[in-house]
PDB file of N, CA, C and O in Angstrom, chain B, residues numbered from 101:
ATOM      1  N   UNK B 101      -3.586   6.010 -22.267  1.00  0.00           N
ATOM      2  CA  UNK B 101      -4.958   5.946 -21.805  1.00  0.00           C
ATOM      3  C   UNK B 101      -5.007   5.293 -20.417  1.00  0.00           C
ATOM      4  O   UNK B 101      -5.733   5.748 -19.533  1.00  0.00           O
ATOM      5  N   UNK B 102      -4.241   4.245 -20.242  1.00  0.00           N
ATOM      6  CA  UNK B 102      -4.228   3.561 -18.946  1.00  0.00           C
ATOM      7  C   UNK B 102      -3.702   4.486 -17.856  1.00  0.00           C
ATOM      8  O   UNK B 102      -4.227   4.505 -16.743  1.00  0.00           O
ATOM      9  N   UNK B 103      -2.671   5.247 -18.178  1.00  0.00           N
ATOM     10  CA  UNK B 103      -2.083   6.177 -17.217  1.00  0.00           C
ATOM     11  C   UNK B 103      -3.111   7.221 -16.779  1.00  0.00           C
ATOM     12  O   UNK B 103      -3.240   7.506 -15.589  1.00  0.00           O
ATOM     13  N   UNK B 104      -3.837   7.785 -17.733  1.00  0.00           N
ATOM     14  CA  UNK B 104      -4.848   8.796 -17.415  1.00  0.00           C
ATOM     15  C   UNK B 104      -5.987   8.173 -16.619  1.00  0.00           C
ATOM     16  O   UNK B 104      -6.473   8.783 -15.667  1.00  0.00           O
ATOM     17  N   UNK B 105      -6.420   6.977 -16.986  1.00  0.00           N
ATOM     18  CA  UNK B 105      -7.510   6.305 -16.272  1.00  0.00           C
ATOM     19  C   UNK B 105      -7.127   6.008 -14.822  1.00  0.00           C
ATOM     20  O   UNK B 105      -7.929   6.218 -13.912  1.00  0.00           O
ATOM     21  N   UNK B 106      -5.912   5.526 -14.609  1.00  0.00           N
ATOM     22  CA  UNK B 106      -5.465   5.229 -13.244  1.00  0.00           C
ATOM     23  C   UNK B 106      -5.322   6.517 -12.443  1.00  0.00           C
ATOM     24  O   UNK B 106      -5.658   6.542 -11.259  1.00  0.00           O
ATOM     25  N   UNK B 107      -4.834   7.577 -13.059  1.00  0.00           N
ATOM     26  CA  UNK B 107      -4.703   8.854 -12.352  1.00  0.00           C
ATOM     27  C   UNK B 107      -6.065   9.397 -11.947  1.00  0.00           C
ATOM     28  O   UNK B 107      -6.235   9.873 -10.824  1.00  0.00           O
ATOM     29  N   UNK B 108      -7.039   9.329 -12.855  1.00  0.00           N
ATOM     30  CA  UNK B 108      -8.380   9.801 -12.527  1.00  0.00           C
ATOM     31  C   UNK B 108      -8.994   8.937 -11.427  1.00  0.00           C
ATOM     32  O   UNK B 108      -9.605   9.461 -10.496  1.00  0.00           O
ATOM     33  N   UNK B 109      -8.839   7.632 -11.527  1.00  0.00           N
ATOM     34  CA  UNK B 109      -9.357   6.728 -10.503  1.00  0.00           C
ATOM     35  C   UNK B 109      -8.727   7.018  -9.144  1.00  0.00           C
ATOM     36  O   UNK B 109      -9.417   7.000  -8.125  1.00  0.00           O
ATOM     37  N   UNK B 110      -7.426   7.284  -9.124  1.00  0.00           N
ATOM     38  CA  UNK B 110      -6.728   7.564  -7.872  1.00  0.00           C
ATOM     39  C   UNK B 110      -7.231   8.860  -7.253  1.00  0.00           C
ATOM     40  O   UNK B 110      -7.401   8.942  -6.036  1.00  0.00           O
ATOM     41  N   UNK B 111      -7.469   9.869  -8.076  1.00  0.00           N
ATOM     42  CA  UNK B 111      -7.989  11.142  -7.567  1.00  0.00           C
ATOM     43  C   UNK B 111      -9.409  10.959  -7.027  1.00  0.00           C
ATOM     44  O   UNK B 111      -9.743  11.497  -5.972  1.00  0.00           O
ATOM     45  N   UNK B 112     -10.240  10.208  -7.739  1.00  0.00           N
ATOM     46  CA  UNK B 112     -11.612   9.973  -7.284  1.00  0.00           C
ATOM     47  C   UNK B 112     -11.614   9.202  -5.962  1.00  0.00           C
ATOM     48  O   UNK B 112     -12.383   9.533  -5.060  1.00  0.00           O
ATOM     49  N   UNK B 113     -10.774   8.189  -5.837  1.00  0.00           N
ATOM     50  CA  UNK B 113     -10.686   7.451  -4.576  1.00  0.00           C
ATOM     51  C   UNK B 113     -10.206   8.353  -3.439  1.00  0.00           C
ATOM     52  O   UNK B 113     -10.655   8.217  -2.301  1.00  0.00           O
ATOM     53  N   UNK B 114      -9.294   9.270  -3.751  1.00  0.00           N
ATOM     54  CA  UNK B 114      -8.824  10.212  -2.734  1.00  0.00           C
ATOM     55  C   UNK B 114      -9.909  11.174  -2.303  1.00  0.00           C
ATOM     56  O   UNK B 114     -10.007  11.502  -1.121  1.00  0.00           O
ATOM     57  N   UNK B 115     -10.732  11.637  -3.243  1.00  0.00           N
ATOM     58  CA  UNK B 115     -11.825  12.559  -2.915  1.00  0.00           C
ATOM     59  C   UNK B 115     -12.866  11.865  -2.044  1.00  0.00           C
ATOM     60  O   UNK B 115     -13.404  12.475  -1.120  1.00  0.00           O
ATOM     61  N   UNK B 116     -13.152  10.604  -2.326  1.00  0.00           N
ATOM     62  CA  UNK B 116     -14.124   9.864  -1.536  1.00  0.00           C
ATOM     63  C   UNK B 116     -13.561   9.412  -0.190  1.00  0.00           C
ATOM     64  O   UNK B 116     -14.320   8.920   0.646  1.00  0.00           O
ATOM     65  N   UNK B 117     -12.274   9.559   0.042  1.00  0.00           N
ATOM     66  CA  UNK B 117     -11.686   9.232   1.332  1.00  0.00           C
ATOM     67  C   UNK B 117     -11.472   7.759   1.574  1.00  0.00           C
ATOM     68  O   UNK B 117     -11.543   7.294   2.712  1.00  0.00           O
ATOM     69  N   UNK B 118     -11.209   7.017   0.510  1.00  0.00           N
ATOM     70  CA  UNK B 118     -11.000   5.575   0.654  1.00  0.00           C
ATOM     71  C   UNK B 118      -9.739   5.288   1.460  1.00  0.00           C
ATOM     72  O   UNK B 118      -9.727   4.370   2.281  1.00  0.00           O
ATOM     73  N   UNK B 119      -8.673   6.064   1.235  1.00  0.00           N
ATOM     74  CA  UNK B 119      -7.435   5.820   1.982  1.00  0.00           C
ATOM     75  C   UNK B 119      -7.618   6.076   3.473  1.00  0.00           C
ATOM     76  O   UNK B 119      -7.071   5.340   4.294  1.00  0.00           O
ATOM     77  N   UNK B 120      -8.373   7.101   3.834  1.00  0.00           N
ATOM     78  CA  UNK B 120      -8.646   7.354   5.251  1.00  0.00           C
ATOM     79  C   UNK B 120      -9.500   6.245   5.864  1.00  0.00           C
ATOM     80  O   UNK B 120      -9.304   5.871   7.021  1.00  0.00           O
ATOM     81  N   UNK B 121     -10.445   5.721   5.084  1.00  0.00           N
ATOM     82  CA  UNK B 121     -11.288   4.626   5.580  1.00  0.00           C
ATOM     83  C   UNK B 121     -10.454   3.371   5.816  1.00  0.00           C
ATOM     84  O   UNK B 121     -10.658   2.667   6.805  1.00  0.00           O
ATOM     85  N   UNK B 122      -9.519   3.089   4.917  1.00  0.00           N
ATOM     86  CA  UNK B 122      -8.649   1.920   5.100  1.00  0.00           C
ATOM     87  C   UNK B 122      -7.758   2.113   6.314  1.00  0.00           C
ATOM     88  O   UNK B 122      -7.579   1.189   7.106  1.00  0.00           O
ATOM     89  N   UNK B 123      -7.194   3.312   6.468  1.00  0.00           N
ATOM     90  CA  UNK B 123      -6.337   3.589   7.630  1.00  0.00           C
ATOM     91  C   UNK B 123      -7.109   3.448   8.933  1.00  0.00           C
ATOM     92  O   UNK B 123      -6.582   2.901   9.902  1.00  0.00           O
ATOM     93  N   UNK B 124      -8.354   3.933   8.976  1.00  0.00           N
ATOM     94  CA  UNK B 124      -9.127   3.819  10.214  1.00  0.00           C
ATOM     95  C   UNK B 124      -9.547   2.375  10.478  1.00  0.00           C
ATOM     96  O   UNK B 124      -9.603   1.945  11.630  1.00  0.00           O
ATOM     97  N   UNK B 125      -9.841   1.627   9.415  1.00  0.00           N
ATOM     98  CA  UNK B 125     -10.211   0.218   9.601  1.00  0.00           C
ATOM     99  C   UNK B 125      -9.043  -0.596  10.132  1.00  0.00           C
ATOM    100  O   UNK B 125      -9.224  -1.425  11.024  1.00  0.00           O
ATOM    101  N   UNK B 126      -7.864  -0.374   9.606  1.00  0.00           N
ATOM    102  CA  UNK B 126      -6.686  -1.090  10.095  1.00  0.00           C
ATOM    103  C   UNK B 126      -6.314  -0.595  11.485  1.00  0.00           C
ATOM    104  O   UNK B 126      -5.808  -1.359  12.307  1.00  0.00           O
ATOM    105  N   UNK B 127      -6.565   0.678  11.746  1.00  0.00           N
ATOM    106  CA  UNK B 127      -6.294   1.223  13.080  1.00  0.00           C
ATOM    107  C   UNK B 127      -7.155   0.592  14.154  1.00  0.00           C
ATOM    108  O   UNK B 127      -6.724   0.458  15.299  1.00  0.00           O
ATOM    109  N   UNK B 128      -8.373   0.202  13.791  1.00  0.00           N
ATOM    110  CA  UNK B 128      -9.249  -0.477  14.754  1.00  0.00           C
ATOM    111  C   UNK B 128      -8.737  -1.865  15.103  1.00  0.00           C
ATOM    112  O   UNK B 128      -8.988  -2.358  16.202  1.00  0.00           O
ATOM    113  N   UNK B 129      -8.026  -2.498  14.182  1.00  0.00           N
ATOM    114  CA  UNK B 129      -7.517  -3.846  14.403  1.00  0.00           C
ATOM    115  C   UNK B 129      -6.211  -3.872  15.179  1.00  0.00           C
ATOM    116  O   UNK B 129      -5.867  -4.890  15.780  1.00  0.00           O
ATOM    117  N   UNK B 130      -5.484  -2.768  15.171  1.00  0.00           N
ATOM    118  CA  UNK B 130      -4.176  -2.752  15.836  1.00  0.00           C
ATOM    119  C   UNK B 130      -4.230  -1.902  17.105  1.00  0.00           C
ATOM    120  O   UNK B 130      -5.186  -1.161  17.337  1.00  0.00           O
ATOM    121  N   UNK B 131      -3.188  -2.026  17.911  1.00  0.00           N
ATOM    122  CA  UNK B 131      -3.116  -1.262  19.154  1.00  0.00           C
ATOM    123  C   UNK B 131      -2.786   0.202  18.888  1.00  0.00           C
ATOM    124  O   UNK B 131      -3.330   1.092  19.541  1.00  0.00           O
ATOM    125  N   UNK B 132      -1.895   0.454  17.930  1.00  0.00           N
ATOM    126  CA  UNK B 132      -1.484   1.820  17.613  1.00  0.00           C
ATOM    127  C   UNK B 132      -2.204   2.263  16.341  1.00  0.00           C
ATOM    128  O   UNK B 132      -1.954   1.720  15.265  1.00  0.00           O
ATOM    129  N   UNK B 133      -3.087   3.236  16.460  1.00  0.00           N
ATOM    130  CA  UNK B 133      -3.916   3.672  15.329  1.00  0.00           C
ATOM    131  C   UNK B 133      -3.096   4.376  14.253  1.00  0.00           C
ATOM    132  O   UNK B 133      -3.480   4.358  13.084  1.00  0.00           O
ATOM    133  N   UNK B 134      -1.988   4.991  14.620  1.00  0.00           N
ATOM    134  CA  UNK B 134      -1.179   5.744  13.662  1.00  0.00           C
ATOM    135  C   UNK B 134      -0.030   4.923  13.085  1.00  0.00           C
ATOM    136  O   UNK B 134       0.809   5.465  12.366  1.00  0.00           O
ATOM    137  N   UNK B 135       0.024   3.635  13.382  1.00  0.00           N
ATOM    138  CA  UNK B 135       1.145   2.818  12.933  1.00  0.00           C
ATOM    139  C   UNK B 135       1.043   2.477  11.452  1.00  0.00           C
ATOM    140  O   UNK B 135       2.065   2.232  10.811  1.00  0.00           O
ATOM    141  N   UNK B 136      -0.147   2.457  10.900  1.00  0.00           N
ATOM    142  CA  UNK B 136      -0.343   2.038   9.516  1.00  0.00           C
ATOM    143  C   UNK B 136      -0.868   3.206   8.695  1.00  0.00           C
ATOM    144  O   UNK B 136      -1.794   3.912   9.095  1.00  0.00           O
ATOM    145  N   UNK B 137      -0.244   3.389   7.525  1.00  0.00           N
ATOM    146  CA  UNK B 137      -0.715   4.378   6.566  1.00  0.00           C
ATOM    147  C   UNK B 137      -0.674   3.730   5.194  1.00  0.00           C
ATOM    148  O   UNK B 137       0.393   3.347   4.715  1.00  0.00           O
ATOM    149  N   UNK B 138      -1.826   3.608   4.566  1.00  0.00           N
ATOM    150  CA  UNK B 138      -1.921   2.926   3.270  1.00  0.00           C
ATOM    151  C   UNK B 138      -1.091   3.630   2.204  1.00  0.00           C
ATOM    152  O   UNK B 138      -0.599   2.987   1.277  1.00  0.00           O
ATOM    153  N   UNK B 139      -0.933   4.931   2.326  1.00  0.00           N
ATOM    154  CA  UNK B 139      -0.164   5.687   1.336  1.00  0.00           C
ATOM    155  C   UNK B 139       1.323   5.369   1.367  1.00  0.00           C
ATOM    156  O   UNK B 139       2.038   5.647   0.404  1.00  0.00           O
ATOM    157  N   UNK B 140       1.799   4.786   2.474  1.00  0.00           N
ATOM    158  CA  UNK B 140       3.191   4.346   2.517  1.00  0.00           C
ATOM    159  C   UNK B 140       3.427   3.149   1.605  1.00  0.00           C
ATOM    160  O   UNK B 140       4.536   2.948   1.110  1.00  0.00           O
ATOM    161  N   UNK B 141       2.388   2.361   1.384  1.00  0.00           N
ATOM    162  CA  UNK B 141       2.515   1.145   0.584  1.00  0.00           C
ATOM    163  C   UNK B 141       2.021   1.322  -0.849  1.00  0.00           C
ATOM    164  O   UNK B 141       2.657   0.847  -1.790  1.00  0.00           O
ATOM    165  N   UNK B 142       0.912   1.990  -1.013  1.00  0.00           N
ATOM    166  CA  UNK B 142       0.358   2.211  -2.354  1.00  0.00           C
ATOM    167  C   UNK B 142       0.029   3.698  -2.537  1.00  0.00           C
ATOM    168  O   UNK B 142      -1.122   4.069  -2.764  1.00  0.00           O
ATOM    169  N   UNK B 143       1.040   4.518  -2.436  1.00  0.00           N
ATOM    170  CA  UNK B 143       0.870   5.942  -2.661  1.00  0.00           C
ATOM    171  C   UNK B 143       0.794   6.257  -4.150  1.00  0.00           C
ATOM    172  O   UNK B 143       1.043   5.397  -4.994  1.00  0.00           O
ATOM    173  N   UNK B 144       0.449   7.490  -4.454  1.00  0.00           N
ATOM    174  CA  UNK B 144       0.285   7.899  -5.853  1.00  0.00           C
ATOM    175  C   UNK B 144       1.540   7.668  -6.695  1.00  0.00           C
ATOM    176  O   UNK B 144       1.424   7.140  -7.801  1.00  0.00           O
ATOM    177  N   UNK B 145       2.738   8.040  -6.225  1.00  0.00           N
ATOM    178  CA  UNK B 145       3.928   7.797  -7.068  1.00  0.00           C
ATOM    179  C   UNK B 145       4.168   6.319  -7.361  1.00  0.00           C
ATOM    180  O   UNK B 145       4.577   5.965  -8.466  1.00  0.00           O
ATOM    181  N   UNK B 146       3.920   5.466  -6.390  1.00  0.00           N
ATOM    182  CA  UNK B 146       4.134   4.032  -6.591  1.00  0.00           C
ATOM    183  C   UNK B 146       3.100   3.461  -7.566  1.00  0.00           C
ATOM    184  O   UNK B 146       3.439   2.632  -8.410  1.00  0.00           O
ATOM    185  N   UNK B 147       1.857   3.894  -7.456  1.00  0.00           N
ATOM    186  CA  UNK B 147       0.802   3.419  -8.348  1.00  0.00           C
ATOM    187  C   UNK B 147       1.059   3.890  -9.773  1.00  0.00           C
ATOM    188  O   UNK B 147       0.892   3.121 -10.719  1.00  0.00           O
ATOM    189  N   UNK B 148       1.466   5.154  -9.933  1.00  0.00           N
ATOM    190  CA  UNK B 148       1.750   5.680 -11.272  1.00  0.00           C
ATOM    191  C   UNK B 148       2.965   4.987 -11.876  1.00  0.00           C
ATOM    192  O   UNK B 148       2.968   4.671 -13.066  1.00  0.00           O
ATOM    193  N   UNK B 149       3.984   4.748 -11.081  1.00  0.00           N
ATOM    194  CA  UNK B 149       5.160   4.027 -11.577  1.00  0.00           C
ATOM    195  C   UNK B 149       4.813   2.616 -12.008  1.00  0.00           C
ATOM    196  O   UNK B 149       5.265   2.161 -13.059  1.00  0.00           O
ATOM    197  N   UNK B 150       4.021   1.921 -11.215  1.00  0.00           N
ATOM    198  CA  UNK B 150       3.588   0.570 -11.565  1.00  0.00           C
ATOM    199  C   UNK B 150       2.754   0.589 -12.842  1.00  0.00           C
ATOM    200  O   UNK B 150       2.894  -0.293 -13.689  1.00  0.00           O
ATOM    201  N   UNK B 151       1.891   1.588 -12.981  1.00  0.00           N
ATOM    202  CA  UNK B 151       1.069   1.716 -14.181  1.00  0.00           C
ATOM    203  C   UNK B 151       1.931   1.942 -15.417  1.00  0.00           C
ATOM    204  O   UNK B 151       1.672   1.360 -16.470  1.00  0.00           O
ATOM    205  N   UNK B 152       2.948   2.778 -15.294  1.00  0.00           N
ATOM    206  CA  UNK B 152       3.841   3.027 -16.429  1.00  0.00           C
ATOM    207  C   UNK B 152       4.603   1.766 -16.834  1.00  0.00           C
ATOM    208  O   UNK B 152       4.770   1.494 -18.023  1.00  0.00           O
ATOM    209  N   UNK B 153       5.061   1.000 -15.853  1.00  0.00           N
ATOM    210  CA  UNK B 153       5.783  -0.244 -16.150  1.00  0.00           C
ATOM    211  C   UNK B 153       4.861  -1.249 -16.831  1.00  0.00           C
ATOM    212  O   UNK B 153       5.233  -1.860 -17.833  1.00  0.00           O
ATOM    213  N   UNK B 154       3.663  -1.418 -16.290  1.00  0.00           N
ATOM    214  CA  UNK B 154       2.709  -2.359 -16.882  1.00  0.00           C
ATOM    215  C   UNK B 154       2.307  -1.909 -18.288  1.00  0.00           C
ATOM    216  O   UNK B 154       2.164  -2.742 -19.183  1.00  0.00           O
ATOM    217  N   UNK B 155       2.125  -0.611 -18.490  1.00  0.00           N
ATOM    218  CA  UNK B 155       1.763  -0.100 -19.818  1.00  0.00           C
ATOM    219  C   UNK B 155       2.880  -0.332 -20.829  1.00  0.00           C
ATOM    220  O   UNK B 155       2.615  -0.695 -21.975  1.00  0.00           O
ATOM    221  N   UNK B 156       4.122  -0.125 -20.414  1.00  0.00           N
ATOM    222  CA  UNK B 156       5.253  -0.371 -21.322  1.00  0.00           C
ATOM    223  C   UNK B 156       5.353  -1.848 -21.688  1.00  0.00           C
ATOM    224  O   UNK B 156       5.584  -2.193 -22.846  1.00  0.00           O
ATOM    225  N   UNK B 157       5.177  -2.720 -20.691  1.00  0.00           N
ATOM    226  CA  UNK B 157       5.203  -4.162 -20.969  1.00  0.00           C
ATOM    227  C   UNK B 157       4.051  -4.541 -21.896  1.00  0.00           C
ATOM    228  O   UNK B 157       4.216  -5.373 -22.788  1.00  0.00           O
ATOM    229  N   UNK B 158       2.890  -3.933 -21.686  1.00  0.00           N
ATOM    230  CA  UNK B 158       1.727  -4.199 -22.524  1.00  0.00           C
ATOM    231  C   UNK B 158       1.986  -3.809 -23.973  1.00  0.00           C
ATOM    232  O   UNK B 158       1.623  -4.554 -24.884  1.00  0.00           O
ATOM    233  N   UNK B 159       2.602  -2.665 -24.201  1.00  0.00           N
ATOM    234  CA  UNK B 159       2.910  -2.229 -25.566  1.00  0.00           C
ATOM    235  C   UNK B 159       3.860  -3.210 -26.244  1.00  0.00           C
ATOM    236  O   UNK B 159       3.664  -3.561 -27.407  1.00  0.00           O
ATOM    237  N   UNK B 160       4.876  -3.649 -25.531  1.00  0.00           N
ATOM    238  CA  UNK B 160       5.850  -4.581 -26.101  1.00  0.00           C
ATOM    239  C   UNK B 160       5.188  -5.922 -26.411  1.00  0.00           C
ATOM    240  O   UNK B 160       5.403  -6.487 -27.483  1.00  0.00           O
ATOM    241  N   UNK B 161       4.386  -6.433 -25.476  1.00  0.00           N
ATOM    242  CA  UNK B 161       3.737  -7.733 -25.699  1.00  0.00           C
ATOM    243  C   UNK B 161       2.714  -7.680 -26.834  1.00  0.00           C
ATOM    244  O   UNK B 161       2.664  -8.594 -27.657  1.00  0.00           O
ATOM    245  N   UNK B 162       1.908  -6.637 -26.889  1.00  0.00           N
ATOM    246  CA  UNK B 162       0.905  -6.536 -27.950  1.00  0.00           C
ATOM    247  C   UNK B 162       1.579  -6.399 -29.307  1.00  0.00           C
ATOM    248  O   UNK B 162       1.095  -6.957 -30.291  1.00  0.00           O
ATOM    249  N   UNK B 163       2.686  -5.665 -29.377  1.00  0.00           N
ATOM    250  CA  UNK B 163       3.423  -5.546 -30.628  1.00  0.00           C
ATOM    251  C   UNK B 163       3.967  -6.898 -31.066  1.00  0.00           C
ATOM    252  O   UNK B 163       3.870  -7.255 -32.240  1.00  0.00           O
ATOM    253  N   UNK B 164       4.537  -7.649 -30.136  1.00  0.00           N
ATOM    254  CA  UNK B 164       5.075  -8.968 -30.468  1.00  0.00           C
ATOM    255  C   UNK B 164       3.965  -9.930 -30.881  1.00  0.00           C
ATOM    256  O   UNK B 164       4.115 -10.673 -31.852  1.00  0.00           O
ATOM    257  N   UNK B 165       2.857  -9.918 -30.151  1.00  0.00           N
ATOM    258  CA  UNK B 165       1.755 -10.820 -30.489  1.00  0.00           C
ATOM    259  C   UNK B 165       1.150 -10.460 -31.835  1.00  0.00           C
ATOM    260  O   UNK B 165       0.805 -11.352 -32.610  1.00  0.00           O
ATOM    261  N   UNK B 166       1.014  -9.174 -32.130  1.00  0.00           N
ATOM    262  CA  UNK B 166       0.470  -8.755 -33.425  1.00  0.00           C
ATOM    263  C   UNK B 166       1.398  -9.155 -34.566  1.00  0.00           C
ATOM    264  O   UNK B 166       0.930  -9.551 -35.633  1.00  0.00           O
ATOM    265  N   UNK B 167       2.702  -9.056 -34.352  1.00  0.00           N
ATOM    266  CA  UNK B 167       3.666  -9.455 -35.373  1.00  0.00           C
ATOM    267  C   UNK B 167       3.591 -10.958 -35.637  1.00  0.00           C
ATOM    268  O   UNK B 167       3.576 -11.396 -36.787  1.00  0.00           O
ATOM    269  N   UNK B 168       3.545 -11.729 -34.573  1.00  0.00           N
ATOM    270  CA  UNK B 168       3.439 -13.187 -34.726  1.00  0.00           C
ATOM    271  C   UNK B 168       2.105 -13.554 -35.381  1.00  0.00           C
ATOM    272  O   UNK B 168       2.063 -14.437 -36.238  1.00  0.00           O
ATOM    273  N   UNK B 169       1.028 -12.894 -34.990  1.00  0.00           N
ATOM    274  CA  UNK B 169      -0.279 -13.147 -35.590  1.00  0.00           C
ATOM    275  C   UNK B 169      -0.314 -12.815 -37.076  1.00  0.00           C
ATOM    276  O   UNK B 169      -0.906 -13.558 -37.859  1.00  0.00           O
ATOM    277  N   UNK B 170       0.310 -11.708 -37.477  1.00  0.00           N
ATOM    278  CA  UNK B 170       0.358 -11.349 -38.898  1.00  0.00           C
ATOM    279  C   UNK B 170       1.170 -12.370 -39.684  1.00  0.00           C
ATOM    280  O   UNK B 170       0.801 -12.739 -40.799  1.00  0.00           O
ATOM    281  N   UNK B 171       2.277 -12.826 -39.101  1.00  0.00           N
ATOM    282  CA  UNK B 171       3.095 -13.841 -39.766  1.00  0.00           C
ATOM    283  C   UNK B 171       2.309 -15.140 -39.948  1.00  0.00           C
ATOM    284  O   UNK B 171       2.329 -15.729 -41.029  1.00  0.00           O
ATOM    285  N   UNK B 172       1.624 -15.584 -38.907  1.00  0.00           N
ATOM    286  CA  UNK B 172       0.842 -16.814 -39.003  1.00  0.00           C
ATOM    287  C   UNK B 172      -0.315 -16.668 -39.990  1.00  0.00           C
ATOM    288  O   UNK B 172      -0.633 -17.613 -40.711  1.00  0.00           O
ATOM    289  N   UNK B 173      -0.942 -15.500 -40.029  1.00  0.00           N
ATOM    290  CA  UNK B 173      -2.023 -15.268 -40.984  1.00  0.00           C
ATOM    291  C   UNK B 173      -1.495 -15.338 -42.419  1.00  0.00           C
ATOM    292  O   UNK B 173      -2.098 -15.983 -43.277  1.00  0.00           O
ATOM    293  N   UNK B 174      -0.368 -14.671 -42.671  1.00  0.00           N
ATOM    294  CA  UNK B 174       0.219 -14.707 -44.002  1.00  0.00           C
ATOM    295  C   UNK B 174       0.649 -16.119 -44.390  1.00  0.00           C
ATOM    296  O   UNK B 174       0.493 -16.518 -45.544  1.00  0.00           O
ATOM    297  N   UNK B 175       1.179 -16.862 -43.451  1.00  0.00           N
ATOM    298  CA  UNK B 175       1.565 -18.246 -43.706  1.00  0.00           C
ATOM    299  C   UNK B 175       0.341 -19.103 -44.035  1.00  0.00           C
ATOM    300  O   UNK B 175       0.381 -19.927 -44.948  1.00  0.00           O
ATOM    301  N   UNK B 176      -0.734 -18.905 -43.294  1.00  0.00           N
ATOM    302  CA  UNK B 176      -1.953 -19.682 -43.542  1.00  0.00           C
ATOM    303  C   UNK B 176      -2.567 -19.329 -44.898  1.00  0.00           C
ATOM    304  O   UNK B 176      -3.060 -20.217 -45.594  1.00  0.00           O
ATOM    305  N   UNK B 177      -2.547 -18.070 -45.281  1.00  0.00           N
ATOM    306  CA  UNK B 177      -3.116 -17.703 -46.577  1.00  0.00           C
ATOM    307  C   UNK B 177      -2.258 -18.214 -47.726  1.00  0.00           C
ATOM    308  O   UNK B 177      -2.784 -18.528 -48.794  1.00  0.00           O
ATOM    309  N   UNK B 178      -0.953 -18.303 -47.524  1.00  0.00           N
ATOM    310  CA  UNK B 178      -0.096 -18.858 -48.572  1.00  0.00           C
ATOM    311  C   UNK B 178      -0.324 -20.360 -48.716  1.00  0.00           C
ATOM    312  O   UNK B 178      -0.312 -20.884 -49.830  1.00  0.00           O
ATOM    313  N   UNK B 179      -0.527 -21.044 -47.615  1.00  0.00           N
ATOM    314  CA  UNK B 179      -0.728 -22.491 -47.666  1.00  0.00           C
ATOM    315  C   UNK B 179      -2.127 -22.873 -48.149  1.00  0.00           C
ATOM    316  O   UNK B 179      -2.283 -23.841 -48.893  1.00  0.00           O
ATOM    317  N   UNK B 180      -3.137 -22.123 -47.731  1.00  0.00           N
ATOM    318  CA  UNK B 180      -4.509 -22.497 -48.013  1.00  0.00           C
ATOM    319  C   UNK B 180      -5.112 -21.752 -49.200  1.00  0.00           C
ATOM    320  O   UNK B 180      -6.194 -22.108 -49.667  1.00  0.00           O
ATOM    321  N   UNK B 181      -4.453 -20.763 -49.673  1.00  0.00           N
ATOM    322  CA  UNK B 181      -4.950 -20.030 -50.838  1.00  0.00           C
ATOM    323  C   UNK B 181      -5.687 -18.764 -50.478  1.00  0.00           C
ATOM    324  O   UNK B 181      -5.348 -17.695 -50.985  1.00  0.00           O
ATOM    325  N   UNK B 182      -6.658 -18.847 -49.639  1.00  0.00           N
ATOM    326  CA  UNK B 182      -7.406 -17.670 -49.242  1.00  0.00           C
ATOM    327  C   UNK B 182      -8.358 -17.198 -50.318  1.00  0.00           C
ATOM    328  O   UNK B 182      -8.570 -17.894 -51.311  1.00  0.00           O
ATOM    329  N   UNK B 183      -8.924 -16.045 -50.135  1.00  0.00           N
ATOM    330  CA  UNK B 183      -9.862 -15.450 -51.081  1.00  0.00           C
ATOM    331  C   UNK B 183      -9.200 -14.241 -51.692  1.00  0.00           C
ATOM    332  O   UNK B 183      -8.651 -13.402 -50.978  1.00  0.00           O
ATOM    333  N   UNK B 184      -9.246 -14.145 -53.000  1.00  0.00           N
ATOM    334  CA  UNK B 184      -8.630 -13.008 -53.692  1.00  0.00           C
ATOM    335  C   UNK B 184      -9.713 -11.981 -53.991  1.00  0.00           C
ATOM    336  O   UNK B 184     -10.738 -12.304 -54.591  1.00  0.00           O
ATOM    337  N   UNK B 185      -9.486 -10.776 -53.581  1.00  0.00           N
ATOM    338  CA  UNK B 185     -10.436  -9.672 -53.797  1.00  0.00           C
ATOM    339  C   UNK B 185      -9.732  -8.613 -54.616  1.00  0.00           C
ATOM    340  O   UNK B 185      -8.631  -8.183 -54.271  1.00  0.00           O
ATOM    341  N   UNK B 186     -10.359  -8.194 -55.696  1.00  0.00           N
ATOM    342  CA  UNK B 186      -9.800  -7.146 -56.536  1.00  0.00           C
ATOM    343  C   UNK B 186     -10.736  -5.941 -56.500  1.00  0.00           C
ATOM    344  O   UNK B 186     -11.928  -6.053 -56.787  1.00  0.00           O
ATOM    345  N   UNK B 187     -10.180  -4.801 -56.146  1.00  0.00           N
ATOM    346  CA  UNK B 187     -10.954  -3.564 -56.095  1.00  0.00           C
ATOM    347  C   UNK B 187     -10.555  -2.706 -57.305  1.00  0.00           C
ATOM    348  O   UNK B 187      -9.371  -2.548 -57.602  1.00  0.00           O
ATOM    349  N   UNK B 188     -11.541  -2.168 -57.981  1.00  0.00           N
ATOM    350  CA  UNK B 188     -11.248  -1.309 -59.130  1.00  0.00           C
ATOM    351  C   UNK B 188     -12.271  -0.180 -59.170  1.00  0.00           C
ATOM    352  O   UNK B 188     -13.364  -0.278 -58.612  1.00  0.00           O
ATOM    353  N   UNK B 189     -11.882   0.885 -59.843  1.00  0.00           N
ATOM    354  CA  UNK B 189     -12.784   2.027 -60.038  1.00  0.00           C
ATOM    355  C   UNK B 189     -13.631   1.774 -61.267  1.00  0.00           C
ATOM    356  O   UNK B 189     -13.134   1.316 -62.296  1.00  0.00           O
ATOM    357  N   UNK B 190     -14.916   2.076 -61.153  1.00  0.00           N
ATOM    358  CA  UNK B 190     -15.799   1.967 -62.307  1.00  0.00           C
ATOM    359  C   UNK B 190     -15.780   3.286 -63.041  1.00  0.00           C
ATOM    360  O   UNK B 190     -15.902   4.349 -62.432  1.00  0.00           O
ATOM    361  N   UNK B 191     -15.627   3.217 -64.353  1.00  0.00           N
ATOM    362  CA  UNK B 191     -15.578   4.457 -65.132  1.00  0.00           C
ATOM    363  C   UNK B 191     -16.714   4.531 -66.080  1.00  0.00           C
ATOM    364  O   UNK B 191     -16.838   5.506 -66.821  1.00  0.00           O
TER     365      UNK B 191
END
């Protein structure tokens, strides 16, 4: 989902011309207008690669945190007793 969201956001920013606006703004500050290109630093392949790395790290961290959370929950219910719920079919 993150990969698709970042890809859509990148396409929308490209359609609105944000990269050209950044290039022209930086060009006004420097002597050589063509010396800076934002796509050299944060181009689509680099953004997608960064998104994939962050998404993979996110999956690993959320899995580890969920495992630790389940263990702590089970430990707390064993120590404190918890509430017992029994579900049955009525006949």
